[in-house]
N, C-alpha and C positions, 0 to 999 in steps of 0.2 A: 132214494136208495133203500133197498130192503135187506133184511137179514135172512140168510139161508143157513140152516143147521146141517152140518155134514159130520161124518165120522172123524175122529182124531187121526185115523190112518190116512184118510183121503186128504185131510188138511196137511199132514206131513208130506205127502206126495206132491201136493201143490206147492208147498214151501220149497221143497228140494228142486222141483222143476223151475220155479220162478227164479231161484238163485242161479241155476245153470243157464237159463235162457235170457236173463237180464230183464225180467218183468217183475212188477210188484206181485204180491200174492193175489190181490184182487184182480189185477190184469191177467194173470195166468188162469185164474178160475173163469173169468169172463171169456177168455180165448177158448178154453176147453168147452165151455157151455155152448158158445156159438158154433164151433166146429161140430160138436155133437148134434146140435139142432140141424145144421146143414146136412150132416150125414144121414139123419132120419128123413129129411125132405128129398134128398138126392142119393139114394142108396147105391146107385150104379156108378157114381163118380169116384175118382181116385182122390187121395189126400191132396195131391197137387191141384187138382181141379177145384176141390173144396176150398183150399186156401185162396185161389184166385177169386172165387165167389165171395169169400169173406172180405178180401180187399175191396171188391166192388161194393160190398154192403156198407162200407164207410160212407159211400155216396147214396146208397139205396138201403132203406130199412129192411131188416130181415123179414118183416111181415110182407113186404112187397115181393121179396124173393120167393116166399112161400106161395103167394098168390100167382106168381109167374109159373112156379112148378105145378100148381094145380091146373092152370090153364093148359100147360103142355100135356098133361095127362088126359085131357079131353079129346 
C-alpha cells in the first residue's frame, strides 16, 4: 500500500462521500480513482457503462481492461 498526498479539501470531499455511500475513506478514494482511470480509457462510455466495467474489473485487472481498450482502438 502506498501513500498519496491530496489536498485537505479533496480529503474532506472523500470523507463526506464515504459517509454518505457507506464506504471507508480509502474505499471511496479507490473507487473514484478506478472510475477516473476507466473514464480516461473509455471516454465515450456513460457512468453506468463504466461502473459495469469496474464490476468486471474485480475479476479482470484494470491493466487488462486497458490492454483490451487499446486493442479495440486498432
